[in-house]
C-alpha positions as CSV (number, residue, x, y, z in Angstrom):
1,M,115.5,85.4,127.1
2,S,117.3,85.3,123.8
3,A,118.3,88.5,122.0
4,P,115.2,90.3,120.7
5,L,114.4,90.4,117.0
6,Y,113.3,93.6,115.3
7,G,111.1,93.8,112.3
8,V,108.9,96.2,110.4
9,Y,105.6,96.4,108.4
10,T,105.7,98.4,105.2
11,D,103.6,98.0,102.1
12,P,105.3,94.9,100.6
13,D,105.2,96.4,97.1
14,R,107.2,99.5,98.4
15,T,110.6,97.8,98.1
16,D,112.1,101.1,97.3
17,L,111.0,102.5,100.6
18,L,112.2,99.6,102.7
19,D,115.5,99.5,100.9
20,A,116.0,103.2,101.6
21,M,115.0,102.7,105.2
22,E,117.5,100.0,105.8
23,R,120.3,102.0,104.1
24,W,119.5,104.8,106.5
25,L,119.5,102.3,109.4
26,G,122.8,100.7,108.4
27,T,121.3,97.3,109.0
28,R,118.3,95.3,107.9
29,H,115.3,94.1,109.9
30,A,115.2,90.4,110.9
31,V,111.4,90.1,110.3
32,Q,108.9,91.7,107.9
33,T,105.2,91.7,108.8
34,F,102.7,91.6,105.9
35,F,99.1,90.6,105.1
36,T,97.3,88.2,102.8
37,P,93.6,87.5,102.5
38,W,91.8,84.1,102.4
39,R,91.3,84.0,98.7
40,R,92.5,81.9,95.8
41,D,93.2,84.9,93.6
42,A,95.9,85.9,96.2
43,L,97.8,82.5,96.0
44,D,100.2,83.2,93.1
45,G,101.1,86.6,94.4
46,L,101.8,85.2,97.9
47,F,103.8,82.2,97.0
48,E,105.5,83.4,93.8
49,R,106.2,87.0,94.7
50,L,105.8,88.1,98.3
51,L,107.3,85.3,100.3
52,P,110.3,84.9,97.9
53,R,110.9,88.6,97.9
54,I,110.9,88.9,101.7
55,W,113.0,85.8,102.2
56,D,115.5,86.7,99.5
57,S,116.0,90.1,101.1
58,G,117.2,88.5,104.2
59,R,114.1,88.8,106.4
60,V,111.9,86.2,107.9
61,P,108.2,86.7,106.8
62,L,105.6,87.3,109.5
63,L,102.6,86.3,107.4
64,T,99.3,87.7,108.7
65,W,96.6,85.5,107.2
66,E,93.3,87.3,107.3
67,P,90.1,85.2,106.6
68,Y,88.7,87.8,104.3
69,L,86.8,86.4,101.3
70,A,85.8,89.9,100.1
71,A,85.0,93.3,101.5
72,D,81.7,91.9,102.7
73,T,82.9,88.7,104.3
74,R,80.1,87.2,106.4
75,P,80.5,87.3,110.2
76,D,80.2,83.5,110.4
77,I,83.5,83.0,108.6
78,A,85.2,81.3,111.6
79,R,82.4,78.8,112.0
80,R,82.4,78.0,108.3
81,I,86.2,77.4,108.2
82,A,85.9,75.2,111.3
83,A,83.2,73.2,109.6
84,G,85.4,72.4,106.6
85,E,83.7,74.6,104.1
86,F,87.0,75.8,102.7
87,D,89.0,72.6,103.0
88,A,89.9,72.5,99.3
89,Y,91.4,76.0,99.5
90,L,93.1,75.2,102.8
91,D,94.7,72.0,101.5
92,D,96.0,73.8,98.4
93,W,97.3,76.7,100.5
94,A,99.1,74.2,102.9
95,R,100.6,72.3,99.9
96,R,102.0,75.5,98.4
97,L,103.4,76.7,101.7
98,A,105.1,73.3,102.2
99,D,106.5,73.6,98.7
100,W,107.8,77.1,99.3
101,L,109.4,76.1,102.7
102,A,111.1,73.2,101.0
103,G,112.3,75.0,97.9
104,G,115.5,76.6,97.0
105,E,119.1,76.0,97.9
106,S,118.7,77.0,101.5
107,A,115.6,74.8,102.1
108,A,116.7,73.7,105.5
109,D,116.8,77.4,106.7
110,R,113.6,78.7,105.1
111,R,111.2,79.8,107.8
112,C,108.0,81.8,108.3
113,Y,105.9,83.1,111.2
114,L,102.1,82.6,110.7
115,R,99.7,85.0,112.4
116,L,96.2,83.7,111.7
117,A,93.0,85.7,112.2
118,H,94.6,88.3,114.5
119,E,93.0,90.8,117.0
120,M,90.0,88.5,117.5
121,N,89.2,90.2,120.8
122,G,88.2,93.4,119.0
123,D,85.0,94.3,117.1
124,W,86.4,95.2,113.6
125,Y,87.1,91.8,112.0
126,P,84.4,89.3,110.8
127,W,86.3,86.4,112.5
128,S,85.9,88.2,115.9
129,P,83.2,86.6,118.1
130,T,81.9,90.1,119.2
131,V,81.0,90.9,115.6
132,G,78.3,88.1,115.7
133,D,77.4,84.7,114.2
134,S,80.3,83.0,115.8
135,T,81.6,82.2,119.3
136,P,84.9,82.0,121.0
137,A,84.6,78.2,120.7
138,D,84.1,78.6,116.9
139,Y,87.3,80.7,116.7
140,V,89.2,78.0,118.6
141,E,87.9,75.2,116.4
142,M,88.8,77.3,113.3
143,W,92.4,77.8,114.5
144,R,92.8,74.1,115.4
145,H,91.3,73.0,112.1
146,V,93.7,75.2,110.1
147,H,96.7,74.2,112.3
148,D,95.9,70.5,111.7
149,A,95.7,71.0,107.9
150,L,99.1,72.6,107.8
151,T,100.8,70.1,110.1
152,G,99.1,67.4,108.1
153,A,101.0,68.7,105.1
154,G,104.2,68.1,106.9
155,I,104.9,71.6,108.0
156,G,106.7,71.5,111.4
157,P,107.7,74.1,114.0
158,E,111.3,74.2,112.8
159,Q,110.0,76.1,109.8
160,L,106.6,77.5,110.8
161,Q,105.9,79.2,114.1
162,W,102.2,79.9,115.0
163,V,101.5,83.4,116.4
164,W,98.2,83.9,118.3
165,C,97.9,87.7,118.4
166,V,95.4,89.8,120.3
167,N,94.6,93.5,120.4
168,H,96.1,95.3,123.4
169,D,92.6,96.0,124.8
170,D,89.5,93.8,124.8
171,V,86.9,95.6,122.7
172,G,83.5,93.9,122.8
173,D,81.9,91.0,124.6
174,Y,84.7,88.5,125.0
175,S,88.2,88.4,126.5
176,A,91.2,87.4,124.6
177,E,91.7,84.4,126.8
178,A,88.3,83.0,125.7
179,C,89.8,82.5,122.2
180,Y,93.1,80.9,123.1
181,P,93.4,77.7,121.0
182,G,95.6,75.8,123.5
183,D,99.3,75.4,124.2
184,E,99.8,72.7,121.6
185,Y,98.4,74.9,118.8
186,V,100.4,78.1,119.6
187,D,104.1,78.8,119.5
188,W,104.1,82.6,120.3
189,V,101.6,84.9,121.9
190,G,101.4,88.3,120.3
191,I,99.9,91.7,121.0
192,D,99.2,94.6,118.7
193,G,99.2,98.1,120.3
194,F,99.2,101.7,119.2
195,N,99.3,105.1,120.9
196,W,96.6,106.9,118.9
197,G,97.4,110.2,120.7
198,A,94.7,112.8,119.9
199,S,94.0,111.4,116.4
200,R,90.5,110.2,117.4
201,E,87.7,111.6,119.6
202,W,87.9,108.5,121.8
203,S,91.7,108.5,122.1
204,D,94.4,110.4,124.2
205,W,98.1,110.1,124.7
206,R,99.1,106.8,126.3
207,T,102.5,105.7,127.4
208,P,103.8,102.3,126.2
209,E,103.1,100.9,129.7
210,A,99.5,102.2,129.5
211,V,99.0,100.7,126.0
212,F,100.6,97.3,126.6
213,G,101.0,96.6,130.3
214,E,97.7,95.1,131.3
215,M,97.5,92.7,128.4
216,I,101.1,91.7,128.5
217,G,100.5,90.7,132.2
218,R,97.7,88.5,131.1
219,L,99.6,86.9,128.2
220,E,102.5,86.0,130.5
221,T,100.3,83.4,132.1
222,F,100.5,81.3,128.8
223,E,104.3,80.9,129.3
224,K,105.0,81.4,125.6
225,P,107.5,83.8,123.9
226,L,105.9,87.2,123.4
227,C,106.0,89.2,120.2
228,V,104.6,92.5,119.0
229,P,103.7,92.2,115.3
230,E,102.4,95.7,115.1
231,V,103.3,98.8,117.2
232,G,103.0,102.4,116.3
233,C,102.6,106.0,117.6
234,S,100.8,109.0,116.3
235,S,102.4,112.5,116.6
236,L,99.0,114.2,117.2
237,T,98.6,115.6,120.6
238,A,95.9,117.8,122.1
239,D,98.0,120.8,121.0
240,G,98.6,119.6,117.5
241,H,101.3,117.4,115.9
242,D,104.4,117.0,118.1
243,P,107.1,114.8,116.4
244,A,109.5,115.4,119.3
245,R,107.0,113.8,121.7
246,K,106.5,110.9,119.3
247,A,110.3,110.5,119.2
248,E,110.3,110.2,123.0
249,W,107.6,107.6,122.8
250,I,109.7,105.5,120.4
251,R,112.6,105.5,122.8
252,D,110.3,104.7,125.7
253,A,108.7,101.8,123.8
254,F,111.9,100.1,123.0
255,D,113.0,100.5,126.6
256,Y,109.7,99.0,127.7
257,F,109.9,96.0,125.5
258,D,113.4,95.1,126.7
259,G,113.1,91.9,128.8
260,R,109.4,91.5,127.8
261,A,109.1,90.9,124.0
262,E,111.4,88.7,122.0
263,L,110.2,90.2,118.6
264,C,108.9,93.6,117.8
265,C,107.7,95.1,114.4
266,W,107.1,98.8,113.9
267,F,104.0,99.6,111.7
268,N,105.7,101.9,109.2
269,E,102.8,103.3,107.3
270,D,100.7,106.4,107.7
271,K,97.3,104.8,107.7
272,E,94.7,106.0,110.2
273,T,97.3,108.5,111.4
274,D,101.0,109.2,111.0
275,W,102.4,105.9,112.4
276,A,105.5,105.8,110.2
277,I,109.0,106.4,111.5
278,F,110.6,106.6,108.0
279,G,109.1,107.9,104.8
280,G,105.9,109.2,106.2
281,E,104.3,112.6,106.5
282,R,106.4,113.7,109.5
283,G,109.6,113.2,111.3
284,T,112.1,115.1,113.4
285,E,114.6,115.1,110.5
286,G,114.8,114.4,106.8
287,V,117.2,112.7,104.4
288,A,117.6,112.6,100.6
289,A,118.3,109.2,99.0
290,G,118.1,108.0,95.4
291,G,116.5,111.2,94.2
292,D,113.8,111.1,96.9
293,S,113.5,112.7,100.3
294,Y,112.2,111.0,103.4
295,A,111.1,112.3,106.8
296,Y,112.3,110.1,109.6
297,Y,112.8,109.7,113.3
298,P,116.4,109.3,114.4
299,A,115.1,107.9,117.7
300,Y,114.2,104.7,115.9
301,R,117.6,104.3,114.4
302,E,119.2,105.0,117.7
303,A,117.1,102.4,119.4
304,L,117.9,99.7,117.0
305,A,121.6,100.6,116.9
306,G,121.9,99.5,120.5
307,R,119.7,96.4,120.2
308,A,119.4,94.9,116.8
309,S,121.0,91.5,116.3
310,T,123.9,91.3,113.9
311,A,123.4,87.5,113.6
312,L,121.2,87.6,110.5
313,P,119.6,85.6,109.1
314,I,118.2,84.3,112.4
315,D,119.0,80.8,113.5
316,E,116.4,78.2,114.4
317,T,116.8,78.7,118.2
318,T,116.1,82.4,118.0
319,F,113.3,81.8,115.4
320,R,111.5,79.6,117.9
321,G,111.9,81.9,120.9
322,R,112.9,80.7,124.3
């Protein structure tokens, strides 16, 4: 296994936060996870602002492409995409991605990971078969249809790697494996997982092994490089917030991923709970930078200090996994 890559999700418009975070780290992340919807009004922002900003900052984008048309996207969206209902949009999107990948002075090195319609084995996204009005077969056909459109635009694996990403648990009627598009359509298998702690009525504290172990064992059967596009941990325990216990979980998680995952991105945003490890509500220490103060977890910096690659930007061999 090649040296792991480490990345991060932050709000892509919070460049100040990510800049401060990487100054604190003393290095930059190799990869940056971000999200874009399936809408024409997002095209200019994606191709003219977000992708260039991430690439020019020295990170490879991990683009999470969500088939959201609007807040009330119909639960038959996978079937409609597979049937060609959005081909005009898809062809335009593929052309603009091809143009971006080919542009600039460093065109030969410009690269992107593409995570399409992730966590389909859950029950919270309209492209998930469990939600209704589509089947695992519809999901597979959608994936293959989109893949064919982008490869038909001349986008090859040396610049675009396809990440098929599941939730760490099956939630609903179908297993993750039922939605696998096939080896020729997937470059990486991915898994998103979070330790929710006591932040929800249905959750409790779970170790990294308890969160990821069972699903990683299943994904290993595909014999693809493994990535973790989203990982996070709450500090909320049954006895209240415990940042020290979260710090221990951070250390344990990086130890657990060693030898298993080739790419790992921390979800650095306090969203449903306090996932962040820098600039969130809590940390085990704090730092002032540029007139602002940030809570942070030194455990994250310590983990990356012993692991993060110094060979940035990443080369094609590392980009493509094993």
